N, C-alpha and C positions, 0 to 999 in steps of 0.2 A: 504494500500500500504506500509505503514511503517513496518507492520508485515512481508510482503514478502521480503522487502529490508533487514530487520534484519536477516531473515533466510539465505539470500544469503551471507551477510557479517559476520554472527556470527562466532566466532573464535573456535567453538567446532563442533564436528560431530553432524549432525541433523539426527534423526531416526524417520521415520513414519511407524507405524505398523497398518495396516488397516485390520480388520477382518469383511468382509461383502461386499455387492454389492455397486457399484458406479453408480451414475445416469448419464444420457446422456443429455448434455446441450440443443441441438437443439430440442429435444422432449418437452422441457419445455419453448422454446422460448428464451433461453439464449445463451450466447457465453461463451467459456471456459475462466474462470477468471485467473488472475495473470499470464497471458502470457502462459497458458498451451498449447495453439494451437502451438506455436513455439517450446515449449519444446517437445511436442509429435512428431512433425515433425522431430526434431533433433534426437530423440530417435528411432523412428520406421519408418522413411521415410515419405515423403510428401503424397504419394498415400495411404498408409495404414492409416496415420493420418486423411486424408480426409474421408476415408470410416468409420473409427472409430468415428470421431467427428461429421461430417456432417450428416451421415446417421444413427447414433446410432447403428452401428454394435455391437452386443453383442459378447463377447469373453470370453474364459476361462482364469483362472489364469495362466495356463500353456502357453497359447498363449502370454499373457502379459509378462511373464518371457522370452520367446523366442524372443520377440520384443524389449527387453531391457527397458521395463517400470517399472519392479520390479526386485529386486535383488535375492530374494529367496522366497520360499513358505514354510509356516509353517502349520502344521496340524490344522484344525478347532477346534478339541477337545484339550483342554489345550493350546490354542493359546498364551495367555499372558505369561504363564510359559515358553513355548518354546522360545518366543522372548527374555524374560529376561535371560534365560539360554544362548542363543546365544551371547547376549551382554556381559554377565559376562565372557564368554570364550574369547571374543575379548579383554576385559580389561586385562585379564591375559597375553596375548601375545603382546599387543600393549600398548602404553602409554596413550591412551584415549584422547589425545590432539593433534590430527594430523593437527594442525593449518597450517603449511606451505604447506603440501600436498593439503589440501582443498583450500588454497589461490591460489596456482599455477594452480590447475585444473580449478577453477572458474574464475580466472582473465580475460581470453580471452572472456568469455561468459557474464560477469557481465553487461556491457553496453547494450548488445543485450537483455538480460533478463529484465533489468529495462525498456527499451523502449517497449518491448512486453507487460509488465505489464500495462503501461500507455495506450497503444493502446487498450488492452482488456478492461480496465476500460471505455474508451471512447465509444467503441462499445457496451458494456453492458448498459451504460447509454442511448445510442440511442435506444436500444431495449425497455427499460422501457418507454422512452418518447413516442415511437410508440405504447405502450400498448400490445406488443406481449406476454410477459410472463404472464400477467394477463389473457389474452384470452386463452392461452395454459393451464393455471392452471384451468380455468373454464371448458374447454373441457375435461381435464383429470379427474376432479372431477365428471363431468357428466357421463363419461365412467365408473368410479369406482362405482358410485351410481347405474347405470343400472346393472352392473355385480353383485353387492351385492344383489339387489332386485331379480335378476334372481335366486340367490342361496338361497333366503329367509332370508337374513340378513338385519336387520334394521340398517340404518346408518344416521348420521346427519353430513352434511358437509356444510360449508359456506365459502365464500370468501369476 
């Protein structure tokens, strides 16, 4: 939780560059951590967030961009180079220390985000107490094992 709080309060611009698929919480018996459920609802609307998070709706990167979940799409090939090039261009035209802009934009949301993070941690701990994630992991492992055997691939999986 301290990590998330420090990301909210950090006095520099925070950049996350993700190249690859994301997993869906409910299919693993989990809940969105760090208050992501509230953040998703704010970004993409409650109905779309419910479909996306509760039912594991798969979507394209273009959909995520149109819903406001991501700012831009970089090509998969030379992904890291493209991201670094973009950031370098930004440093050339901006001071790279947009502290006041970030503070002003995040200030009205800070308390809500912190509360959402604690709510999510509580809900996640309840799921683990109930044993739901372990049961889901067992079920998924069994499904993957069956699929691998059907393809003739030998696997070893344990929980």
